[in-house]
DONULUM-912219 format. One record per residue (C-alpha): residue number from 1; x, y, z. Coordinates in Angstrom, 1 decimal. Layout:
<recs>
<rec resi="NUM" px="X" py="Y" pz="Z"/>
...
</recs>
This chain:
<recs>
<rec resi="1" px="127.2" py="65.2" pz="77.4"/>
<rec resi="2" px="127.0" py="62.9" pz="80.7"/>
<rec resi="3" px="128.6" py="59.4" pz="80.7"/>
<rec resi="4" px="126.9" py="56.4" pz="82.7"/>
<rec resi="5" px="129.9" py="55.2" pz="85.2"/>
<rec resi="6" px="130.5" py="51.5" pz="85.4"/>
<rec resi="7" px="130.4" py="49.3" pz="88.7"/>
<rec resi="8" px="131.7" py="46.3" pz="88.9"/>
<rec resi="9" px="129.7" py="43.3" pz="90.0"/>
<rec resi="10" px="131.6" py="42.4" pz="92.9"/>
<rec resi="11" px="130.8" py="46.1" pz="93.9"/>
<rec resi="12" px="127.1" py="46.1" pz="93.1"/>
<rec resi="13" px="127.1" py="43.1" pz="95.0"/>
<rec resi="14" px="128.5" py="45.0" pz="97.8"/>
<rec resi="15" px="126.1" py="47.4" pz="97.8"/>
<rec resi="16" px="123.1" py="45.2" pz="97.4"/>
<rec resi="17" px="124.3" py="42.5" pz="100.6"/>
<rec resi="18" px="124.9" py="46.2" pz="102.6"/>
<rec resi="19" px="120.9" py="47.1" pz="101.7"/>
<rec resi="20" px="121.4" py="50.3" pz="99.5"/>
<rec resi="21" px="118.4" py="51.1" pz="97.5"/>
<rec resi="22" px="119.4" py="50.4" pz="94.1"/>
<rec resi="23" px="117.2" py="50.7" pz="91.2"/>
<rec resi="24" px="118.2" py="47.5" pz="88.9"/>
<rec resi="25" px="116.8" py="47.7" pz="85.1"/>
<rec resi="26" px="117.9" py="44.6" pz="82.8"/>
<rec resi="27" px="117.6" py="45.4" pz="79.3"/>
<rec resi="28" px="117.5" py="41.9" pz="77.8"/>
<rec resi="29" px="115.5" py="39.6" pz="76.2"/>
<rec resi="30" px="112.9" py="37.9" pz="77.7"/>
<rec resi="31" px="114.4" py="34.4" pz="77.1"/>
<rec resi="32" px="117.5" py="35.8" pz="78.2"/>
<rec resi="33" px="116.1" py="36.4" pz="81.9"/>
<rec resi="34" px="114.6" py="33.1" pz="81.6"/>
<rec resi="35" px="118.6" py="32.0" pz="81.4"/>
<rec resi="36" px="120.2" py="33.6" pz="83.8"/>
<rec resi="37" px="118.2" py="36.7" pz="86.6"/>
<rec resi="38" px="119.3" py="38.3" pz="89.7"/>
<rec resi="39" px="117.6" py="36.8" pz="92.6"/>
<rec resi="40" px="117.1" py="40.8" pz="93.5"/>
<rec resi="41" px="113.9" py="42.8" pz="91.8"/>
<rec resi="42" px="114.4" py="43.9" pz="88.3"/>
<rec resi="43" px="113.2" py="46.1" pz="86.3"/>
<rec resi="44" px="112.8" py="44.4" pz="83.0"/>
<rec resi="45" px="112.7" py="47.1" pz="79.7"/>
<rec resi="46" px="113.5" py="44.4" pz="77.0"/>
<rec resi="47" px="115.3" py="47.3" pz="74.7"/>
<rec resi="48" px="113.3" py="45.5" pz="71.3"/>
<rec resi="49" px="110.6" py="46.5" pz="72.7"/>
<rec resi="50" px="111.0" py="50.1" pz="73.6"/>
<rec resi="51" px="107.9" py="51.4" pz="72.1"/>
<rec resi="52" px="106.0" py="49.8" pz="74.6"/>
<rec resi="53" px="108.0" py="51.5" pz="77.9"/>
<rec resi="54" px="109.5" py="54.7" pz="76.1"/>
<rec resi="55" px="106.7" py="56.7" pz="77.0"/>
<rec resi="56" px="106.4" py="55.7" pz="80.9"/>
<rec resi="57" px="110.0" py="56.1" pz="81.3"/>
<rec resi="58" px="109.8" py="58.5" pz="84.1"/>
<rec resi="59" px="107.3" py="56.7" pz="86.1"/>
<rec resi="60" px="108.4" py="53.2" pz="85.5"/>
<rec resi="61" px="112.8" py="54.7" pz="86.9"/>
<rec resi="62" px="112.4" py="56.9" pz="90.1"/>
<rec resi="63" px="114.7" py="60.1" pz="89.3"/>
<rec resi="64" px="115.9" py="59.9" pz="92.9"/>
<rec resi="65" px="117.6" py="56.9" pz="93.3"/>
<rec resi="66" px="120.2" py="55.3" pz="91.5"/>
<rec resi="67" px="120.0" py="53.1" pz="88.7"/>
<rec resi="68" px="121.9" py="50.3" pz="87.6"/>
<rec resi="69" px="121.2" py="48.6" pz="83.8"/>
<rec resi="70" px="122.4" py="45.5" pz="83.5"/>
<rec resi="71" px="122.3" py="43.1" pz="80.0"/>
<rec resi="72" px="124.4" py="40.7" pz="79.4"/>
<rec resi="73" px="127.6" py="41.7" pz="78.4"/>
<rec resi="74" px="127.5" py="45.6" pz="79.4"/>
<rec resi="75" px="127.2" py="46.6" pz="75.8"/>
<rec resi="76" px="123.5" py="47.3" pz="75.4"/>
<rec resi="77" px="123.1" py="48.7" pz="79.4"/>
<rec resi="78" px="125.9" py="51.6" pz="78.8"/>
<rec resi="79" px="123.9" py="52.4" pz="75.7"/>
<rec resi="80" px="120.7" py="52.5" pz="77.4"/>
<rec resi="81" px="122.2" py="54.3" pz="80.3"/>
<rec resi="82" px="123.7" py="56.6" pz="78.3"/>
<rec resi="83" px="120.3" py="57.4" pz="76.6"/>
<rec resi="84" px="118.8" py="57.6" pz="80.3"/>
<rec resi="85" px="121.5" py="60.7" pz="81.3"/>
<rec resi="86" px="121.6" py="62.2" pz="77.9"/>
<rec resi="87" px="118.2" py="61.9" pz="76.7"/>
<rec resi="88" px="116.2" py="61.8" pz="79.4"/>
<rec resi="89" px="118.1" py="63.4" pz="81.9"/>
<rec resi="90" px="118.5" py="61.1" pz="85.2"/>
<rec resi="91" px="121.6" py="61.3" pz="87.0"/>
<rec resi="92" px="122.8" py="58.8" pz="89.3"/>
<rec resi="93" px="123.1" py="56.4" pz="86.8"/>
<rec resi="94" px="125.8" py="53.0" pz="86.7"/>
<rec resi="95" px="126.6" py="50.5" pz="84.4"/>
<rec resi="96" px="126.8" py="47.2" pz="84.9"/>
<rec resi="97" px="130.5" py="46.5" pz="83.9"/>
<rec resi="98" px="130.3" py="43.2" pz="82.0"/>
<rec resi="99" px="126.8" py="42.8" pz="82.6"/>
<rec resi="100" px="125.4" py="39.3" pz="84.2"/>
<rec resi="101" px="128.1" py="37.5" pz="82.5"/>
<rec resi="102" px="130.4" py="39.0" pz="85.0"/>
<rec resi="103" px="127.8" py="38.9" pz="87.7"/>
<rec resi="104" px="127.8" py="35.5" pz="86.9"/>
<rec resi="105" px="131.6" py="34.5" pz="87.0"/>
<rec resi="106" px="132.4" py="37.5" pz="90.1"/>
<rec resi="107" px="129.2" py="38.0" pz="92.1"/>
<rec resi="108" px="127.0" py="34.6" pz="91.9"/>
<rec resi="109" px="127.9" py="31.8" pz="90.5"/>
<rec resi="110" px="124.4" py="30.1" pz="90.9"/>
<rec resi="111" px="123.6" py="32.8" pz="88.2"/>
<rec resi="112" px="124.2" py="30.3" pz="85.3"/>
<rec resi="113" px="126.3" py="32.0" pz="82.1"/>
<rec resi="114" px="125.3" py="31.5" pz="78.8"/>
</recs>
């Protein structure tokens, strides 16, 4: 079974700063986005509301572009990234190791920790 690779917050920041076209998928809840969010645009797909978006997944996330999935600590995002690969056949999927919390510590201290 395919498994998503991990990407560190510093590596993700480096790739975003270099202008790499990455799709950022945030699976946290709306209230979590209100607490801390990336400055870059994200595709927001809260896991608790999967019934509202699951049927449109292939139109929401481009298969031909790398996907980076994030959550608070990296656990929910890893589960979603694994599902994208195993059940939906996506190939270029990365999980943000340590989630938005690691991003706050290592990549952008302006993003609050919670």
